[in-house]
C-alpha positions in Angstrom: 95.7 118.4 117.6 92.6 118.2 115.5 91.4 120.9 113.1 88.6 120.1 110.7 86.0 121.7 108.5 82.6 122.2 110.0 80.2 119.8 108.3 76.6 121.1 108.1 74.8 117.7 108.2 71.0 118.0 107.6 69.1 117.8 110.9 71.9 119.5 113.0 71.9 122.9 114.6 74.8 124.0 112.3 72.8 123.0 109.2 69.8 125.0 110.5 71.9 128.0 111.3 73.7 127.8 107.9 70.5 127.8 106.0 68.8 130.5 108.1 71.9 132.8 107.7 72.6 132.1 104.0 75.9 130.5 104.8 75.0 127.3 102.8 74.2 127.4 99.1 71.1 125.6 98.0 71.6 121.8 97.4 75.1 121.9 98.8 74.2 119.5 101.6 74.0 116.6 99.1 77.8 116.7 98.5 79.7 116.7 101.8 82.7 114.9 100.2 84.2 114.9 96.7 84.6 111.9 94.4 87.9 111.0 96.2 86.3 111.0 99.6 87.8 114.4 100.7 85.5 116.5 102.8 84.4 119.7 101.1 84.1 123.1 102.7 80.4 124.0 102.2 79.8 126.9 104.6 80.9 130.4 103.6 80.4 133.7 105.4 80.0 137.2 104.0 83.6 138.0 104.9 85.1 134.5 104.3 84.6 132.2 101.3 84.4 128.4 101.6 87.6 128.3 99.5 89.5 130.5 102.0 88.2 128.3 104.8 89.3 125.1 103.1 92.8 126.5 102.2 93.1 127.8 105.8 92.8 124.3 107.2 95.3 123.0 104.7 97.7 125.8 105.6 97.3 125.1 109.3 98.1 121.4 108.9 101.1 122.2 106.6 102.5 124.8 109.0 101.9 122.7 112.1 103.0 119.2 111.0 105.9 120.3 108.7 107.7 122.6 111.1 111.3 121.4 111.7 110.8 120.3 115.3 107.6 118.3 114.6 109.1 116.7 111.4 112.1 115.5 113.4 109.9 113.9 116.1 107.7 112.2 113.4 110.6 110.8 111.6 112.2 109.3 114.8 108.9 107.4 115.5 109.1 105.5 112.3 
């Protein structure tokens, strides 16, 4: 399963929509990753902040991959 943050790369439809709708702060497209290479959440919506979106992805991965049944399967493969 893959869950990821939407990346508004310049020149894409998502970027155009984000700019037109005010979902992307000015000059945010220059920093798609932080200094450690981790992708940043850049888009925010009136009802959902970029921090909430970022933490939502983290929470999903934590809940999905660290559930008891999945953890048992992962440890058996090693």
